[in-house]
C-alpha positions, 0 to 999 in steps of 0.5 A: 319769350321767357322773363329772365330775373335780374339783380336789383342793382342791375335792374336799377342801373338799367332803369337809370340809363333809360331816363332822359335829361336836358340841360341849361347851364346859363340861367338867370332871372334879372332882378329888375325890370324897366316896364310892366312886363317882369323879366322872367324865364320859362320852361316850356314842355311838349308831350307828343305822347298819348300818355301823361308823363312826369318830370323833375327839375333840378336847380344848381347854383354856385355857392349851395347844393342843388335843389330838386322840384317835386314831380311835375305831371304833364298830360299826354298830347299837351303842352305847359309853360312854366315860369321859373319865377313862380314856385308853385308852377315849378314843383315847389322849387324856389329860384331867386331873381338875381342869382345865377343857376343852371337847370336839369330837367329829367324824365323817362318820357321823350319830352320836348323842352324849350327854355326862354328868358325875357329880359326887360331891364332895358327899354328895348326887351330882349328874348332868348330861347333854346330848344334843348336836346335830350341826353341819356342819364348816366345812372 
């Protein structure tokens, strides 16, 4: 089958549509803890594919513009666990404790994404976790 050239704008649009996105609207790192274990949130990523993949995390805030991470690499057939309070783990993105935010993870690979929050503000810890469903990017 011959290769048919397409306009740059059409190619960019096609590339944008092939990206997958995962969203967490309710994210919040509690500022206090009552135990040695700090309250924190994690983004857990599983790459079932044989090839390495990259993804970008964007944090959205109520009172200022979104901030985006540098690309993060995950090897093929590997899992990584990224604490959102560790800037180096999430591509340099800085998320402050006690500030509500939302998250977007974007990749062109079919990754499995889980989001978890450990809240240690009470003597009995609470753990919340969600397996995220991907959506296709809308350009």
